[in-house]
C-alpha positions, 0 to 999 in steps of 0.5 A: 605634475606634468610639464604644462602645470609645472609652467603655470605654476610660479616659483614663490621663493620671494616676493614678486615685484609691485608691478607683477602683483598688480598684473596678478590682481588684474588677471584675477579680475579678468576672471571673475575671481576675488582673491589668490594666496600663495604660501610657500611655508619652507621660505617663510611666505605667504601673499594673498591678493585681492582683485577689489583692493586693485582699483584702490591701490592702482590709482594711489600708486599712479598719482603718486608717481606723477606727483612732484617733490615738495621742497626744492632739494628735498628728497621723498621717501616713497613706499617700496610696495603696497599696504597701510602705513605704519609711523610708529614702531607697532611694539612701542608706539614710538614713531619711527621718525617724526619732523625734525629727526635726523636719519641716516641712509636705509634708517627705518623710517615707516612700515607697511603692513598687510595683514600680517606681513611687514615691509620696511621703508627706509630713508633714500638719503641721510639727512632731517625729515622736514615733512610727514605727509602719509596718514597713519593707517592709510593704504598707499600704493606702490611709489607713493611719497610718505615723507620728505628728508632734507639731505646733510 
């Protein structure tokens, strides 16, 4: 590989930030391409970006960023990535954190899924789940509020 092509191929040893993925998808759309797949078998990573999904994801992410917290003092649990929202454990169908559940900071309260990729959504604070605003299976964007926690 010559120096020019080495500069164009990014190192794929960790997942890109959501903003980087949106930028890549925008470039794909501008170039008239439908999708891009990055794979690093050694690191166990695979990322597939479809340009047509960005039009759906980006407005959702922007709306979520502008959304105000529901209750005074309640803390929004926001998605660290984008994907389909899973509120129950995939192997046991047990809800992660239904309304009324006490959670500790860092506890998994939901998952985001994209094909075989699963990203944990964790509680930003310890407290009680007071509202679930995300719909199971819905495609949510980066920074979308999925539930509210009343801190202890």
